[in-house]
Steps between C-alpha positions, in 0.01 A plus 500: 500500500303275245268700276186340632592601860607843390170566318302373800704720732442813279132409472460486878677835532274656233197342681585695813556823298207461258306793649772728357424415134161678501660825626761484228234438235292785632789753503613399162154502361430850627819632338415328172147639523641856516800486273438219245125482459349374178759271363488403217361834399234342280289420804484866613194592300298187587556534876464882527167492329369227746709563808246417763385187320864391473560557877197298588630224281822514699285479816324188372837337446595583855169359637557179297817456696324580828228258414759224449645577839151504662407165351831358622491642857131422556543125472825447689549367853709678773882478447500520125473758221572811695697831489771362733847616401721362779514137373331238289175380662280198420328298762313316226524467121227679308409286206127579435303805408719737299803297585373222288536716193824696576774459756568865568164684484607784741793599287274486194256731670774736601616517147158607364465758783833662403435448127215741528724752661766445237244577229425830670832630361371465145843369416507155334877464550455551876221243511729243320797594731281467808374153388855380433634627842203378691525142389883480517468625862215254598626194316787488751245533788279229351802273468586544861134454613471176293824362651352572849172317403680215342719439805203524738223313310708268280307280253169666573652829374660334200176334401323833510778711334542253219148563369436860605655796302714754687371823353247457210183339641347187356127527591437147379675380811277685748397314822259659744652599829401311811474838688232763475551849364604716792400868458640574842848380408478698175411818676768445761777413250434684179406848625853621443494409127152650454593852635840491332341484147302817552789692672734409213264615239441820689888542538550461121242767419621753771878469430442537122281808544733666758801448278325692219391766747129396475260466789219354294519160679267217402244514781386152423826354612520727806150416621556128440830511681331671803220242503746212476709651781198528718414132435854399577511688828162352594604144426835559679314624808259209492801260469690630796216614731254213453496132414236541223747395227645206697422148391636194654779330285456762221 
């Protein structure tokens, strides 16, 4: 098989399995957090003396990623930019809003969400390893997606892709979206990522404390995880029991 087709085939397979990567990152991160924390050792004193501040900085990185996803999802029409994993989907080509400054904003958002988690390990080598693996994994997916878009939209796609960077945004290219900001779509689509952030932070704290036979859990993360879980369940109930979050063509 020619290399181009092989990369596309692997990218489509990874696209369908991309929900597995976060689980692998989480498991490895939890183990690193317990057994290989504070690497290189020089960062130990800085972080331990300002532990809560450091964790909130990690949270800010996660919310930066979530904000990128929110800004992306809020301006997209139905049939694009979703959490679908079965096959590539694009009823129309998004070229305005955040898509006018970067071609893959959702994957950029995902990266920052998981970068914040990676920093929780206080292990610089793990952060660098995560970054390398993440982009190797997603470059194949992006290649397959772009082949799909190229075949479907032809010259329109080529004109957009030729001036829009793939990963690093160029804000000078920004064009306002033709659609309005849809909070309903955001609440419907991004509740999973919102609650996941707080559950993961809580999991890091609890697993580390339990391993070292300590029950002095950080109540801040426990309370925030409980509140986030309540919000998630409320939004999920509203989504499936009412039509409050439904919008035509969004």
